[in-house]
Backbone as CSV, one residue per row, in Angstrom:
resi,resn,N_x,N_y,N_z,CA_x,CA_y,CA_z,C_x,C_y,C_z
1,MET,30.646,26.196,-53.687,31.532,25.368,-52.906,32.521,24.647,-53.808
2,GLY,33.697,24.514,-53.315,34.701,23.791,-54.071,34.540,22.295,-53.924
3,ARG,35.192,21.580,-54.820,35.094,20.122,-54.818,35.631,19.526,-53.515
4,GLU,36.745,20.065,-53.008,37.320,19.520,-51.778,36.360,19.694,-50.607
5,HIS,35.677,20.851,-50.572,34.737,21.102,-49.487,33.587,20.089,-49.524
6,VAL,33.076,19.808,-50.707,31.983,18.841,-50.852,32.440,17.451,-50.432
7,ILE,33.634,17.064,-50.832,34.168,15.752,-50.462,34.349,15.665,-48.947
8,ASN,34.864,16.737,-48.341,35.036,16.736,-46.890,33.699,16.640,-46.175
9,MET,32.665,17.283,-46.733,31.330,17.190,-46.131,30.817,15.759,-46.186
10,LYS,31.064,15.072,-47.295,30.626,13.674,-47.419,31.332,12.794,-46.395
11,PHE,32.653,13.009,-46.209,33.384,12.222,-45.226,32.931,12.550,-43.813
12,CYS,32.597,13.818,-43.544,32.084,14.175,-42.224,30.757,13.478,-41.961
13,ARG,29.904,13.392,-42.991,28.630,12.680,-42.847,28.898,11.206,-42.566
14,MET,29.846,10.626,-43.266,30.179,9.221,-43.058,30.703,9.017,-41.634
15,ARG,31.512,9.941,-41.159,32.049,9.828,-39.802,30.920,9.884,-38.784
16,SER,29.956,10.790,-38.988,28.872,10.898,-38.028,27.934,9.695,-38.095
17,LEU,27.756,9.107,-39.269,26.860,7.958,-39.398,27.508,6.654,-38.960
18,LYS,28.735,6.440,-39.360,29.377,5.136,-39.151,30.566,5.160,-38.204
19,GLY,31.014,6.334,-37.794,32.148,6.410,-36.895,33.480,6.124,-37.559
20,VAL,33.567,6.366,-38.865,34.792,6.100,-39.620,35.240,7.393,-40.273
21,ASP,36.515,7.755,-40.117,37.007,8.994,-40.716,37.120,8.888,-42.233
22,HIS,37.896,7.944,-42.713,38.116,7.782,-44.152,37.978,6.298,-44.504
23,PRO,36.757,5.894,-44.868,36.549,4.469,-45.157,37.216,4.070,-46.463
24,ASN,37.546,2.784,-46.592,38.070,2.314,-47.866,36.909,2.205,-48.856
25,VAL,37.201,1.931,-50.101,36.189,1.934,-51.156,35.119,0.880,-50.893
26,TRP,35.497,-0.304,-50.441,34.529,-1.373,-50.223,33.595,-1.041,-49.075
27,LYS,34.136,-0.481,-48.036,33.311,-0.081,-46.888,32.348,1.030,-47.316
28,LEU,32.834,1.976,-48.077,32.002,3.072,-48.558,30.857,2.540,-49.418
29,LEU,31.178,1.621,-50.345,30.135,1.059,-51.211,29.107,0.262,-50.412
30,SER,29.549,-0.518,-49.451,28.585,-1.297,-48.660,27.711,-0.380,-47.815
31,ASP,28.278,0.709,-47.300,27.480,1.658,-46.520,26.462,2.379,-47.405
32,ILE,26.856,2.723,-48.621,25.916,3.369,-49.553,24.792,2.409,-49.902
33,LYS,25.114,1.130,-50.139,24.076,0.137,-50.428,23.113,-0.009,-49.240
34,GLU,23.664,-0.011,-48.045,22.825,-0.136,-46.849,21.892,1.063,-46.707
35,GLU,22.423,2.281,-46.906,21.590,3.481,-46.841,20.492,3.437,-47.896
36,ASP,20.836,2.982,-49.105,19.861,2.884,-50.186,18.763,1.880,-49.825
37,MET,19.156,0.744,-49.261,18.179,-0.278,-48.886,17.222,0.260,-47.819
38,LEU,17.748,0.963,-46.826,16.902,1.506,-45.765,15.945,2.566,-46.307
39,ALA,16.430,3.405,-47.240,15.565,4.421,-47.840,14.454,3.771,-48.656
40,ARG,14.797,2.735,-49.423,13.773,2.026,-50.204,12.752,1.355,-49.293
41,LEU,13.209,0.804,-48.177,12.306,0.164,-47.229,11.337,1.179,-46.628
42,ASP,11.846,2.378,-46.282,10.973,3.431,-45.759,9.933,3.839,-46.792
43,ILE,10.342,3.962,-48.057,9.405,4.330,-49.125,8.347,3.244,-49.294
44,LEU,8.759,1.993,-49.281,7.828,0.883,-49.422,6.839,0.840,-48.260
45,ASN,7.338,0.989,-47.041,6.460,0.976,-45.871,5.482,2.139,-45.888
46,THR,5.939,3.310,-46.301,5.057,4.471,-46.381,3.963,4.231,-47.418
47,GLY,4.316,3.623,-48.552,3.335,3.303,-49.583,2.311,2.291,-49.122
48,ASN,2.690,1.443,-48.184,1.778,0.429,-47.654,0.968,0.938,-46.464
49,GLY,1.093,2.229,-46.172,0.331,2.804,-45.069,0.985,2.672,-43.718
50,ASN,2.270,2.397,-43.683,2.993,2.239,-42.432,4.184,3.201,-42.439
51,PRO,3.933,4.500,-42.182,5.034,5.465,-42.250,6.062,5.218,-41.145
52,PRO,7.306,5.660,-41.354,8.333,5.469,-40.328,7.944,6.207,-39.043
53,VAL,8.216,5.584,-37.917,7.862,6.154,-36.626,9.039,6.965,-36.111
54,LYS,8.753,8.206,-35.763,9.801,9.045,-35.203,9.987,8.676,-33.738
55,ARG,11.219,8.429,-33.357,11.502,8.068,-31.978,11.384,9.300,-31.089
56,VAL,10.733,9.130,-29.954,10.589,10.204,-28.978,11.246,9.728,-27.691
57,ARG,12.102,10.558,-27.148,12.804,10.169,-25.931,11.841,10.089,-24.753
58,GLN,12.119,9.187,-23.854,11.246,8.933,-22.714,11.074,10.180,-21.847
59,ILE,12.113,10.998,-21.710,11.981,12.183,-20.847,10.923,13.135,-21.388
60,TYR,10.790,13.224,-22.724,9.777,14.102,-23.295,8.377,13.510,-23.132
61,LEU,8.261,12.191,-23.201,6.966,11.558,-22.950,6.529,11.784,-21.507
62,ASP,7.472,11.661,-20.578,7.163,11.907,-19.165,6.767,13.358,-18.936
63,LEU,7.484,14.280,-19.565,7.165,15.697,-19.425,5.768,15.997,-19.959
64,GLN,5.422,15.438,-21.113,4.085,15.633,-21.662,3.014,15.088,-20.729
65,ARG,3.263,13.927,-20.145,2.302,13.328,-19.224,2.103,14.212,-17.994
66,ARG,3.213,14.720,-17.418,3.108,15.572,-16.234,2.354,16.860,-16.543
67,LEU,2.675,17.488,-17.684,1.994,18.730,-18.041,0.512,18.486,-18.331
68,ARG,0.195,17.386,-18.976,-1.214,17.065,-19.233,-1.959,16.869,-17.918
69,ASN,-1.327,16.179,-16.951,-1.954,15.995,-15.643,-2.194,17.327,-14.959
70,LEU,-1.228,18.232,-15.043,-1.403,19.555,-14.443,-2.565,20.304,-15.083
71,CYS,-2.668,20.238,-16.413,-3.758,20.919,-17.111,-5.114,20.324,-16.732
72,GLU,-5.162,19.013,-16.593,-6.415,18.376,-16.191,-6.801,18.757,-14.774
73,GLU,-5.820,18.816,-13.872,-6.101,19.235,-12.496,-6.589,20.676,-12.452
74,ARG,-5.976,21.533,-13.256,-6.395,22.942,-13.313,-7.812,23.054,-13.864
75,ALA,-8.132,22.285,-14.904,-9.469,22.334,-15.490,-10.525,21.804,-14.516
76,ALA,-10.147,20.833,-13.677,-11.090,20.268,-12.712,-11.241,21.144,-11.471
77,GLY,-10.413,22.182,-11.359,-10.487,23.081,-10.213,-9.675,22.618,-9.027
78,ALA,-8.837,21.615,-9.195,-8.026,21.102,-8.091,-6.829,21.992,-7.798
79,ARG,-6.455,22.848,-8.724,-5.316,23.757,-8.535,-5.740,25.177,-8.863
80,ASN,-5.278,26.110,-8.042,-5.509,27.504,-8.402,-4.412,27.946,-9.361
81,LEU,-4.529,29.130,-9.896,-3.604,29.584,-10.937,-2.169,29.664,-10.437
82,ASP,-1.962,30.157,-9.218,-0.599,30.266,-8.686,0.063,28.893,-8.555
83,ASP,-0.651,27.938,-7.991,-0.101,26.581,-7.856,0.169,25.956,-9.217
84,PHE,-0.733,26.183,-10.157,-0.577,25.631,-11.504,0.689,26.181,-12.168
85,LEU,0.850,27.508,-12.134,2.027,28.111,-12.777,3.316,27.703,-12.088
86,ARG,3.286,27.595,-10.766,4.482,27.164,-10.034,4.857,25.734,-10.428
87,ALA,3.865,24.854,-10.533,4.123,23.458,-10.903,4.631,23.347,-12.338
88,VAL,4.076,24.138,-13.239,4.558,24.138,-14.627,6.003,24.620,-14.662
89,GLY,6.295,25.671,-13.912,7.663,26.196,-13.865,8.656,25.185,-13.341
90,ARG,8.244,24.369,-12.380,9.149,23.339,-11.839,9.394,22.222,-12.844
91,ASN,8.444,22.012,-13.746,8.591,20.940,-14.730,9.396,21.354,-15.953
92,LEU,9.485,22.642,-16.212,10.206,23.110,-17.399,11.552,23.675,-16.996
93,ARG,12.543,23.404,-17.823,13.878,23.964,-17.622,14.160,24.904,-18.769
94,TRP,14.702,26.052,-18.459,15.087,26.991,-19.502,16.593,26.933,-19.626
95,LYS,17.067,26.647,-20.840,18.502,26.612,-21.092,18.864,27.845,-21.895
96,ALA,19.727,28.659,-21.337,20.140,29.876,-22.018,21.036,29.524,-23.190
97,PRO,20.895,30.243,-24.318,21.841,30.038,-25.418,23.262,30.358,-24.959
98,ILE,24.226,29.728,-25.591,25.626,29.867,-25.183,26.068,31.328,-25.188
99,HIS,25.642,32.092,-26.203,26.108,33.475,-26.282,25.555,34.312,-25.131
100,GLN,24.415,33.937,-24.537,23.893,34.673,-23.384,24.594,34.257,-22.105
101,MET,25.061,33.027,-22.033,25.725,32.540,-20.837,27.104,33.179,-20.676
102,GLU,27.726,33.607,-21.768,29.058,34.176,-21.697,29.063,35.579,-21.122
103,ASN,27.940,36.280,-21.219,27.879,37.675,-20.725,27.795,37.733,-19.234
């Protein structure tokens, strides 16, 4: 990769993180210090037995709960196989990749 490409990648990262296209030098330095501080804090917390918690969106938590309930109902005999598969199908959405949608 050329130097210009690497520099453009860094600015693209800055734009995605901070919403700024081309920050001035002071803004860039303060953002780098902030990123460094957050990384050090994560390392310190992990060393103390408190690893960073990955955020999970509420819709995925709800989906997991619904599917777990369906599996428990199936295991208890409250649902037959057809009802179970139909209910699972209603809870899951299949999104076609873009290249398949164009055909």
